[in-house]
N, C-alpha and C positions, 0 to 999 in steps of 0.2 A: 504494499500499499505506499501511496505517495501523499506527503501531507506538504501542504504549503500554506504559510503565513505572509500576509502582505499588511504591509505599512507604508503612509504617506511620508515622504521626507519633505520638510518645510523649505529647506535652502542648502546652498554649498557647503556650510559648516557641518551640517548634520552627514552630508553624503560623504565628504572628506573622511570624517570620525569613523563611519561606517566601513570605508575602504580600508583604512588603517586597522581597523579591527579585524579583517579577513585574516585567518591565520596563515603565516608563513609556510607552513606545511601543505597547503593546498596546492593542488598541481598546476593550473593555468589560468588565463584569462582570455577570453574571446570578446568581442565587440567592436565599436566604433565611437569615436568622439568626433563630431563637427564643428567647426568655427563658427561664432555667431555672425548673423548677417552685418550687424555695424561695424564689425572689423573687416569682413570681405568687402563691403561697399567702400570703405574707407582707403582700401589700398594696401591694408597692413597685411592682409591673409592672399597667398596665390590660390587663385581658381584651378581646380582639376589637379591639384598637387598635393601629395599627403605621404605620410610614413607609414609603413607596414613593420610593425613591432611583432615578432613571432618566433615560433620554436625553428624554423627553418630559414628564416630571414635576418635574424637580429633586428638590425635597423636598416630598411631600404626605403629609399624615397620612389614613390610610384605615381602613375597617374590614376585619375578617376575611372572607374570601370562603368561603363554604359550597359545596363543589363538588355536595353534594346537592340543595340547592335552588336552585343557580345564581345566589344572591343575596350582596350584600356586606352586612355589618352595619354599622350607623351607628357611626362613631368617636366616642370619648369625647375631643373637642377641648379642652374645658375642663380635663380630667384631665391632658392634655399640657402645655396652654400654663399654666393657672393652677395646679395640683396639682404640676406638675413631675414626674409619674410616670413611669416608662421605659415604652416600647412593647412589647407582647408580640411584636412581629415587625419586622424591617426586611427588606423585598423590594426587592432589586436587580434592575431591568428595564433592559438595555444601558446601565447607569450607567458614565458616561465617554465614551460614545461621540459624538464629533464636537459637544461641547457645551462651550463655555468655562467656564461655571459648575461644572458638574459633572465636572470631569475625571477620568481613572481614579485618580490618586493622591488625590484626594478621596474617592472610592469606597472605595479602600485602607483609607486612614485611619478612615473611618468603621468599615468592617468590624472593622479591630483594634481599636478602641474598645469595640465590643459583645463582641468574642472576650474582652477583658480583663473583661467583666463577666459572663463563663462563657455567654454565649449560644451556640448550637450550630445548625447546620444544614449547608447547602451552598453552595459559592460555585463558579462557573465562570468562569474568565478565559478570553478568546479573544484571539489576536493580531490577527486580522483575518477577513474573510470572503471568498469566491469567487464572482464573479459575482453579486454583491448577493444571496448565499443565507446566511443567517444562520448555518447550522449545517455550511456547508461551509468548514471552517477549516484553515489551512495548520498551525496550532498551538494547542495549548489546555491549561489547567492546572485540573484539577478537584480541590477540597478537600471531603472529606465529614468533617466534624467531629461525632463521636459524643458523645452525652450523658454526662458523667462519671457522674451518679447512676446511670445505667443500665448500667454497666460497659461500654458500646460503644466499640470503638477508633476511631480517626480515620485518614485515609489520604489520600495525595495520588496523583493519576494524571496522568501528563504524556503527552501525544500530540502526534506531528505527522504529516501526511499528505502523500506527496509527489505524490498526485494534486492538491493544490492549491497545489504549489510549496513544501510545508513541508519543512524539514530540521531534523536533531537539533541544529544551532546555536539553532534557535529557543528551545528550550527549555534549553539548556547553561547559562545562569545560576542557573537554579532547580535543575537537576540537579546542579550543583556543590555547592550548599547542602545538598541531600539527602544526598550523599555526605560532605561535610564535617561534617554534623551526627550522620554514622552511622548515618542510618535505615535500619531492616530492609527489604530489599527483597522485595517479594512476587513471585509469579509474573508476568512480563510477558506479555502479550497481542499477538497478531499479527491484524488484522482483515483 
């Protein structure tokens, strides 16, 4: 049985505390953070250019992927390296998984740094996987960071699955912070 708890996140400080609480022993981070429109419109951010932080990439400058054409744009490497502009997005792809250079704490630090710059998106933290299947997890923590300029709310979803040897204790450090911060609990779900 999979159990899920959901809490509303009132702001960036709470989101950062939650990310800091995710145990270093967890396996990896997936997700994407995107630059705020005001930084993009002001010219501080390079459109179509981002970073891929991942298990097989360490840190790579990449172009935006267009799902319609199924092609990746050519990144503006000079804009990042020479002009020192911010990336439009940061893609996390198994960041921290079994890699000494790009361990989970570094991936968390990168995510926090961009959240402080008002980047928004989704971050999925996984404790581990079962039988080498990426999405069969004993526990996970999903953060949905809504865009402030659009009035979107943010939330955290904590889940554990006893089918894959998960226990509530796996998420207890994060759950404790949710309760200590007084986060509003939304309807729990049982799958």
